C-alpha positions in Angstrom: -0.2 0.0 0.2 2.9 2.3 0.9 4.3 2.4 -2.7 0.7 3.1 -4.0 0.6 6.2 -2.1 4.0 7.0 -3.5 2.2 7.0 -7.1 2.7 3.7 -8.3 -0.2 1.7 -9.7 -0.4 -1.5 -11.7 -0.5 -1.1 -15.3 -3.9 -2.4 -15.6 -4.4 -1.9 -19.5 -1.0 -3.7 -20.5 -2.0 -6.4 -18.0 -5.7 -6.9 -19.9 -3.8 -6.8 -23.0 -1.6 -9.9 -21.8 -4.2 -11.5 -20.4 -6.4 -11.5 -23.9 -3.7 -13.8 -25.4 -5.5 -16.4 -23.8 -6.7 -19.4 -25.5 -10.7 -19.1 -25.9 -13.2 -21.2 -27.6 -13.2 -20.7 -31.4 -11.3 -17.8 -30.3 -14.5 -16.2 -29.3 -12.9 -14.0 -26.3 -15.7 -14.1 -23.9 -14.3 -11.8 -21.4 -14.7 -8.3 -20.0 -12.4 -6.9 -17.7 -13.6 -3.9 -15.4 -11.8 -1.4 -13.5 -12.6 -0.6 -9.9 -9.8 1.9 -8.9 -6.3 -0.2 -9.2 -8.4 -3.4 -8.8 -9.7 -5.8 -12.0 -12.7 -7.3 -12.2 -13.1 -10.4 -14.6 -16.9 -10.8 -16.0 -17.9 -13.8 -18.5 -19.2 -11.9 -21.4 -22.4 -14.6 -22.0 -23.2 -12.6 -25.2 -20.1 -14.4 -26.9 -21.5 -17.8 -26.2 -21.7 -20.4 -28.3 -25.3 -21.7 -28.1 -24.6 -24.8 -30.1 -21.0 -25.9 -29.3 -21.3 -24.6 -26.0 -24.9 -24.7 -24.6 -24.2 -24.7 -20.9 -21.5 -22.7 -21.0 -18.5 -24.8 -19.9 -16.2 -23.7 -22.9 -16.8 -19.9 -21.8 -16.0 -20.3 -18.3 -12.8 -22.3 -19.2 -12.0 -19.5 -21.6 -12.2 -16.9 -19.1 -10.1 -19.0 -16.2 -7.3 -19.2 -18.9 -7.5 -15.4 -19.3 -7.6 -14.9 -15.3 -4.3 -17.3 -15.3 -2.6 -15.0 -17.7 -3.5 -11.6 -16.0 -1.7 -13.4 -13.1 1.4 -14.3 -15.2 1.4 -10.9 -16.3 1.0 -9.2 -12.6 4.3 -11.4 -11.6 6.1 -10.4 -14.6 5.7 -6.6 -14.0 6.7 -6.6 -10.5 3.3 -7.1 -9.3 1.6 -9.9 -6.6 -2.1 -10.9 -7.6 -4.7 -11.8 -5.0 -7.6 -13.3 -6.6 -10.9 -13.7 -5.2 -13.4 -15.8 -7.2 -17.0 -16.1 -7.5 -17.4 -13.0 -5.0 -20.9 -12.4 -6.1 -23.4 -14.9 -5.0 -26.0 -12.5 -7.0 -24.2 -12.7 -10.4 -22.6 -15.7 -11.5 -20.8 -13.9 -14.6 -18.7 -12.1 -12.0 -16.0 -14.5 -11.9 -13.1 -12.7 -9.8 -11.8 -9.6 -8.3 -7.8 -9.3 -8.9 -6.0 -7.0 -6.4 -2.5 -6.4 -6.9 0.8 -5.5 -4.3 4.2 -4.5 -5.4 6.6 -7.8 -5.3 9.9 -7.9 -7.4 9.8 -9.9 -10.9 11.6 -13.1 -10.7 13.6 -14.3 -14.0 11.1 -17.4 -14.3 7.9 -14.3 -14.3 9.3 -13.0 -16.7 10.1 -16.0 -18.9 6.6 -17.0 -18.3 5.4 -13.6 -19.5 7.5 -14.4 -22.7 6.1 -17.5 -23.2 2.5 -16.1 -22.6 3.5 -13.7 -25.7 4.6 -16.3 -27.8 2.0 -19.0 -27.2 -0.3 -20.0 -29.8 -2.7 -23.1 -30.9 -0.7 -25.1 -33.7 -3.1 -28.0 -34.7 -0.5 -29.9 -37.0 0.6 -33.2 -36.2 3.6 -33.3 -33.6 6.6 -35.5 -33.8 6.5 -39.2 -32.8 9.0 -38.3 -29.9 7.5 -39.6 -26.8 7.4 -36.9 -23.8 9.3 -37.8 -21.1 7.7 -39.0 -17.7 9.3 -36.3 -16.0 7.9 -33.6 -18.4 4.3 -35.3 -17.5 4.9 -35.2 -14.0 5.7 -31.5 -14.2 2.3 -30.9 -15.9 0.4 -33.1 -13.8 2.1 -31.0 -10.8 0.1 -28.3 -12.3 -3.3 -29.2 -11.2 -3.6 -29.2 -7.5 -2.2 -25.5 -7.2 -5.1 -24.6 -9.5 -7.6 -27.0 -7.3 -8.2 -29.4 -10.0 -6.7 -32.6 -11.2 -5.0 -33.7 -14.5 -5.1 -37.2 -15.3 -2.3 -38.6 -17.8 -4.4 -41.2 -20.4 -1.2 -43.2 -21.6 -2.3 -46.8 -22.0 -2.9 -47.7 -25.4 -6.5 -49.0 -24.4 -7.5 -45.9 -22.5 -6.0 -43.5 -25.6 -8.0 -45.5 -28.0 -11.2 -45.3 -25.8 -10.6 -41.7 -25.6 -10.2 -41.3 -29.2 -13.4 -43.0 -30.0 -15.5 -41.1 -27.5 -13.9 -37.8 -29.4 -14.8 -39.4 -32.9 -18.4 -40.1 -31.4 -18.9 -36.6 -30.0 -17.5 -35.1 -33.4 -20.2 -37.3 -35.3 -23.1 -36.3 -33.3 -22.1 -32.5 -33.3 -21.7 -32.4 -37.1 -25.5 -34.3 -37.1 -26.5 -31.0 -35.8 -26.7 -28.2 -38.9 -27.1 -25.5 -36.5 -24.0 -26.1 -34.6 -22.2 -26.5 -38.5 -23.7 -23.2 -39.1 -21.9 -21.9 -36.0 -18.9 -23.1 -36.5 -18.6 -21.9 -40.1 -19.5 -18.7 -38.8 -16.6 -18.8 -36.3 -13.9 -20.0 -38.7 -12.0 -18.6 -41.9 -12.8 -15.0 -41.0 -10.5 -11.9 -41.7 -12.2 -9.4 -39.0 -9.8 -10.4 -36.1 -12.7 -12.4 -34.5 -13.0 -16.2 -34.7 -10.2 -18.7 -35.9 -8.5 -17.4 -39.0 -7.6 -19.9 -42.1 -4.0 -19.7 -41.4 -4.7 -21.4 -37.9 -7.0 -24.2 -39.5 -5.4 -27.3 -41.4 -5.9 -27.9 -45.0 -7.2 -31.2 -45.4 -8.5 -33.6 -48.3 -12.3 -34.2 -48.6 -12.1 -37.6 -47.2 -10.5 -36.8 -44.1 -13.6 -36.5 -41.4 -14.8 -39.9 -42.9 -15.9 -42.3 -40.0 -13.0 -44.4 -39.0 -13.8 -47.4 -36.4 -10.2 -47.3 -34.9 -9.2 -43.1 -34.7 -5.7 -42.8 -34.4 -5.9 -39.0 -33.6 -8.5 -36.4 -32.5 -11.1 -35.8 -35.2 -10.4 -32.6 -37.9 -13.0 -30.4 -36.1 -12.9 -27.2 -38.2 -13.5 -26.5 -41.9 -10.5 -26.8 -44.1 -8.0 -23.8 -44.0 -4.6 -23.0 -45.5 -2.4 -24.6 -43.0 -0.3 -27.1 -44.3 0.6 -30.3 -42.0 4.4 -30.8 -42.9 4.7 -33.5 -40.5 6.5 -36.3 -41.7 6.5 -38.9 -38.4 5.2 -42.1 -39.4 3.1 -42.7 -36.3 2.3 -39.9 -34.1 0.9 -40.9 -30.9 0.7 -37.7 -28.5 -0.4 -38.1 -24.9 -3.9 -36.8 -23.9 -4.1 -35.5 -20.3 -8.0 -34.7 -19.0 -8.2 -31.9 -16.8 -11.0 -32.6 -14.0 -12.6 -31.2 -11.2 -14.3 -32.7 -8.2 -17.7 -30.7 -9.0 -19.0 -29.4 -12.1 -19.9 -25.8 -10.9 -18.8 -22.6 -12.4 -15.9 -21.9 -9.7 -14.4 -25.7 -10.8 -14.7 -24.6 -14.5 -13.0 -21.7 -14.2 -10.2 -23.0 -12.1 -10.0 -25.8 -14.3 -9.4 -23.0 -17.3 -6.6 -21.5 -14.9 -5.2 -24.8 -14.9 -5.4 -25.3 -18.8 -3.5 -21.7 -19.2 -0.7 -22.9 -16.9 -0.1 -26.0 -19.0 0.1 -24.2 -22.0 2.5 -21.4 -20.4 4.9 -24.5 -19.3 4.4 -26.4 -22.7 5.6 -23.1 -24.5 8.7 -22.6 -22.3 9.6 -26.6 -22.5 8.9 -26.2 -26.5 5.8 -28.5 -26.4 3.0 -28.8 -28.9 -0.5 -28.6 -27.1 -4.1 -28.4 -28.2 -7.0 -27.9 -25.9 -10.0 -30.7 -27.2 -13.2 -29.9 -25.6 -15.8 -31.7 -28.0 -16.2 -35.2 -25.8 -16.9 -32.7 -23.0 -19.3 -30.6 -24.8 -21.9 -33.3 -25.8 -24.2 -34.7 -22.8 -23.4 -38.4 -23.9 -19.9 -38.5 -24.5 -19.1 -36.5 -21.3 -21.0 -39.2 -19.6 -18.8 -42.1 -21.3 -15.6 -40.2 -20.6 -16.8 -39.6 -16.9 -18.0 -43.3 -16.1 -15.7 -45.1 -18.6 -12.5 -43.5 -18.1 -12.8 -42.0 -15.1 -14.5 -44.5 -13.0 -17.3 -41.5 -11.8 -14.1 -39.8 -9.5 -14.3 -36.6 -11.4 -15.8 -34.4 -13.4 -13.7 -34.3 -16.6 -13.6 -30.3 -18.2 -11.1 -30.2 -20.9 -8.7 -33.0 -22.7 -5.4 -31.7 -23.7 -3.0 -33.2 -26.6 0.5 -32.8 -25.9 3.6 -34.0 -27.7 6.7 -31.8 -29.6 6.9 -29.8 -32.5 9.6 -30.6 -34.8 12.4 -28.9 -35.0 13.0 -25.5 -37.1 9.0 -25.3 -37.8 7.8 -22.4 -39.0 5.1 -21.0 -36.7 1.5 -20.1 -37.3 0.7 -16.6 -37.0 -0.8 -15.5 -33.9 -4.3 -15.3 -33.8 -5.7 -11.6 -33.5 -7.3 -10.6 -30.4 -10.0 -7.8 -29.7 -9.2 -4.3 -29.3 -8.3 -3.8 -25.5 -10.6 -1.0 -25.6 -13.4 -3.4 -26.5 -12.6 -5.6 -23.5 -11.9 -3.1 -20.9 -13.8 -0.6 -18.9 -15.1 0.8 -15.8 -17.1 -1.0 -13.6 -19.7 2.0 -13.3 -20.6 1.4 -17.1 -20.6 -2.4 -18.0 -21.6 -3.7 -21.3 -25.3 -5.2 -21.0 -25.8 -8.9 -20.1 -22.8 -8.5 -17.7 -24.9 -8.0 -14.8 -24.5 -5.9 -11.7 -21.2 -5.1 -10.1 -21.4 -5.5 -6.4 -18.0 -4.2 -4.6 
């Protein structure tokens, strides 16, 4: 508090700019940041919810959780210790968190994490066939408990095949929904800075996506783009990780999103190629299959993450554009419609 009276305040605008580098479902960026003096307030912007891919808003809250993680990383790298209060308003579940900031010297590790946050992107090209060492897996799994979640590694061939079949079944069910297909087309291949650009979508043959009784990888969810898969690995079997929580409320989903953000930043630092896979959890039937059959009803699955290695020297995909900061940042006294009331 003393340093604040001397004129030092957290760089709110820069922190939000870095937080919005977080991944979000179909790059919808469904968040709004309110400013209350030198405190940030995170809201879910349900006007940007995918009503057919994400009817219960799970992906939306996960996306906001990743952004909440990223703002904490940004603050630590700028010399501020963030203090987060999650779900502070019992009357507005769109009010996800209050974040206050206290001066604290930035460590080299904190600055490296910010650098990784700025460089991170989702690369849907195939990783190499090199296995992920057990030590690296353990470090990823260890990111769960600090966020209040559990991360399971799906490593056996049988379990991996079962999970891929569940993903394929979810994809099949979603593709039978014309509204879902129309929605995903609306959010892909755009050039206005919204959604997923063609440069981040794999170019694929017309035959890709047909039913495969024994899938070898996640289904190609998105329409064909301009990104060429340059992998020449004969057999690619990246690890699949399931991010799970003990319950399935908004607070749990928010924490799962924070864990996802931590995994992606760690993976960027380590040189991993990581892709979030949400389809199996978006469909009621496959979410139950995942929870009951693979997890023995011990936890609620929130998202699956594919983990592998990017080939050395691979040209990176362009960073996906983000909405202007002015569109997602404002004073708490004038919140956009649909955000709900703010109770200090």
